[in-house]
C-alpha angles and dihedrals in degrees: 000000000000091000091053089050091055092050092050091047092051093048091048091051092050091047092055095049112124114243113213116222119202109239125237104278107212125087096208103011128280104310136155139154146171123225143167134209094244135095121267127220126228090277094053097256116144111235102222120184119218135173108259091205096054132083094195106062114150131186134188124243119190125207130187135182141180119281120239126239118256092261091072101038123111111220088342095308130114109229106219124158130192123202124190144207136172141203099233138062135175131212123238117235101015092120098033097226095072097065112080147042133247115234124195119235123216134197108237114242092346106068124115113247138215117243087261090061096251112138120245116237116244095196144352132237130200115231112199118217100204092156088075096049114136092014113145115236120197119222088229121027118232095228114124128240131200122236124234141195119269115261113215095200134245138204091288103041133030123239120271115276093240129044116203126207117277113286093021135110122214147197141172131243118197112216117208172315089259119183117228093238088076089078109131090014124117132222137179122224120202130198132191118200120204121192115202102221098162111225092359088066089058096047094041105031095159092052097057100062135054134182128216135180137201128189124219136196114196115221130189116257 
């Protein structure tokens, strides 16, 4: 009889154990978006000007996503990462002139110098990079970036260049280099936001990421 009492007592204790439930992680719901500081046409394409004579055009893409509640922050910071992909690539070396770097040449011990002490170049030389010929270069690299809180500025540092909506974090992805022959061409840029919500990310894997897309038409400056 005593053994049965112990079993019942253990089962009762286990049955009354409090089960912790991870709270919903987002401050204002699961939201994210990409945007650019350019006009859009009637079809939603961003009209992005580039230099048709340059192989090194670069443009800024801004991304923002919902903040997490304090329960999921690490040292008070929401850990949110954005990864990218794009629909277009270009190939190094197909035009010859786009595959190399220009290096300045200096005259040892005899060069004129800037007031800072840096020597002034007397000539330039072109260094070809044939080992990279036919390599495919994406318009937007896939490497991820982490989002941050908006800084409103103070007397020592200016405000951030982009202000997200309330309750959102933000970051910037630089697209490029973009060759000038892409004028009048279109590309799509994709982003994938991942919120690190600890155990909630494991139990709700489809709820802790979101994809977005923007479409771009390159125009001549």
